[in-house]
N, C-alpha and C positions, 0 to 999 in steps of 0.2 A: 735328209731327215726333216720331217714336217714339224714345225713348232706351232703351238696354239696362239690364237689371237691374244691381245693384251687382257681383254675382259676374261677370257677363258683361263688364261694363265693365273690371274689373280684369284679366280674362283677355285682352281685346282690347288693353289698354294694354301688357301684358307681351309678347304675341305681336308687336305692332307694333314695339316696341323691338328685339327680337331680329331680326325680319325686316329692318328698316332698317339695323341695325348691319352685317349681312352685305351687304345690297344696296348700301350706300353705297360699298363697296370693289370688289366683284367681280360684283355682280348676284346674282340667284337668291333674293331675299327673298320672292318669291311662294311658294316652297316652304313657308314658315312662315305667311305672312299669308292666303293663299287657303284652306288647310284650316281655319285659325282662323275665318274668316268663314263657311265652309260650316257650321260647328257652330252658328252662330246661327240656322240655318233659313231664311236668305234664299234666294230663287231664284238659280240659277246666274248669270243675266245680271246680277242686282243685286250678287252677290258680286264679279264681275269689275269692274264699274263702281266699287263702293265701294273695292275694292283699288287700283284705278287712282288714286283720290283720295289715298290714303295714299302710294302710290308716287310720285306727283307731288310731294307735299310733301317726301318723303324725298330725291328727286333734286334738288329745289330747294335744300335745305339742304346737301347734299353739293357741289353745284355752287358755291354761295357759299363754302363752306369751302375748296375746292380753288382757286377763283379768288383768294381772299385769300392763299393760300400761294404763289402764283406758279407753280403746277404746270400750269396750263392754257395751251395755245398759242393765244393770242387770235385772231390772224389766221386760223389754220386753222379754228377752231371757228366763227368768223363766216361762213366759207364753207360749212361742213358743217351748221350748225344748221338753216337753212331746208330743206335737202334731207332731213334726218331727219324734220322736222316734216311736210313734204309727203308723204313716203313713208308715214308712220304714218297720216295722214288718209286716204289712199287704201286702206291696208290695213284700217283699221277699217270703211270703207264696203264694201269687197269682202267682208268676212267675213259680211255680211248677205245676200250674193248667192250665195256659194260656201261649202260646209262646209269648215272648216279641219282636220278630223281627218286628212285624207290627208297633212298635213305631218309628222305625228309620226315615221314611219319615217325620213324624210330628215333630220329634226332629230337623231335618235339617231346616225346615221352621221356627221353633221357635228360633233356634240359629241365623239364618240369621236376623230375626226381631230384636233380642236383639242387634246384632252387628251394624246393620244399625241405630237403634235408639240411641245407644251410640255414634256413630261417628258424628251424626248430632245434638245431644243435646248440644247446645252451652254453657249452664250455668253449665254443670257438670265439674267444674274446680277444684274440691277438697275443695270447701268452701260451702258444702251443708247446707241448712237450713231445719231442720226437720219439718215435718208437725205436727200439733196438733193431739194428739191421741184421736179422737172421737170414739164413739162406733162402727159405721160402719167401720172405718179404722182398728180398732183392729180386727174386724170380718174378714175383707179381708186379712190382713196379717196372721191371724191365719189359715185361709183356705189355704193360699199360703204355709205355713209351712207344713201343713198336706199333701197337694197334692204333693209338691216337695219331701217330705220325702217318700211318696208312690212311686214316680217316681224313687228315688234313690235305693230303695229296689227292684223295679221291673225291671229297665233297667239301669239307672245310668249315662251314658255319658252326661256331661254338667251340672250336678247338682250344682257344684260350681258357674258356670256362672249364672244359673237361680236364685240361692239364693242371690248372690251379686246384681244382677239386681233388685230384689224385694226391697232390702234395699235402693238402689239408687232411686227408684221410690218414696220412702217415705221420701226422703230428706236427707239421710245420705251422707257424703262425701265418697270418694273411700276407705279410710282406715277404717272408721267406718263401712261401708257396708261390707268390707272384714272381719273385726273382728266378727261382729254379724253373718254373713253367716257361718263362720268357726265353731262357737259354734253349730249352727243347723246341720251342716254337721257332726259334732262329734256325735250328737244325732242319726242321721240316720245311721251312721256307726256302732254304738254300737248294735243297733237292728239287722242290717243285719249280723254283725259278729257273734252274738249269734246264729242266724239261721244257718249260715254256720258251726259253731261248732256242733250244734245238728245233722246236716246232715253229719258230719265227712268229711268235705270238706276243711279243713285247714291243710296245711303241715307245721308243726312247724319248722322242720329242715331248710327249705328255708325261712319261714316267719319271724323267730326271728332275724337272722342277717340282713335281709333286713329291718325289722321294726326298728331295732336299728339305722341303718344308716338314716332312714326316720325321726327319732326323731331329729337327728343332722341337717338334711336338713330343717326341719320345723322350727327349732329354728333360723337358719340363715335367712331363707326367711321371717319369720314374723318380726324379728327385723329390717331387711332392709326395709320392708314395713312401719313400724312404724316411722323410721328415715327419709325415703325419701318422704313419703306421696304420693299424687296422681300423681306426676310427674313420679313415678315408677309404681304404681299400675294400672293406667289407660292404659298405653301402653301395659303392660303385659296382662291385661284383654283382650284387643282387639286382640293381637297376638294369645293368647291361644284359644280364641273363634273362631278365623278364622281357626286355625289348626283343632279344633274340627269339624267344618263344613266340611273341606276338608276330614277328616278321615271318617265321616259318609257318605259323597258322594262316597268316594272310596269303602266303604263297600257295599253300594247300587249297585254300578256299578259291583262289583265282585259277586253280587247275594247272 
């Protein structure tokens, strides 16, 4: 197993911490971690698999932190967790059959819609009132978990934003939405990571040190979100979603 040089090791540790700090709350950590891994010279498929290792460790830490805080709706995520896992497994398999590049324009439109709705939704002030869980609503959120899980395995950018937005629509406050979204993101990460391991696309020498720093970043980020509430989570959500839109537009322009 090849280990990075000291300079590269320190760089990956710093990048992993920043990426997971952001990702633990609102997603989008790949904006930092993927470019950092690209600079190592790893092949693109190895970059994605190695990044998924760090992302899984980060989401595991965030999930544990949010669970300990009581911000996770246990019964609901027990229902949704396997759906996100199954969706991601199918998505990761499908990406080897169908190119995922055609998703980028649709993702840009969806992220813009999420951002605009969040900016103009006046009563999303952190005091969400959850909707009653009727049969149709359970079906809708179950389908959302399955579809977004598939999307995470198939393409990925913006998964955290989409998951958080779904929980906001069902009346959760920003911290509760972030907590439940992170549990489902953990489910989709596990399935995708397993597929990358089967495809021998995970570099442990780079992924382990970066993953350990991502554990630390996720712990700090999730604890800050729990303490600060929506005054911290909502602005970060808006900023990261805006950056995600810009990144996807840039990639489209670059062809």
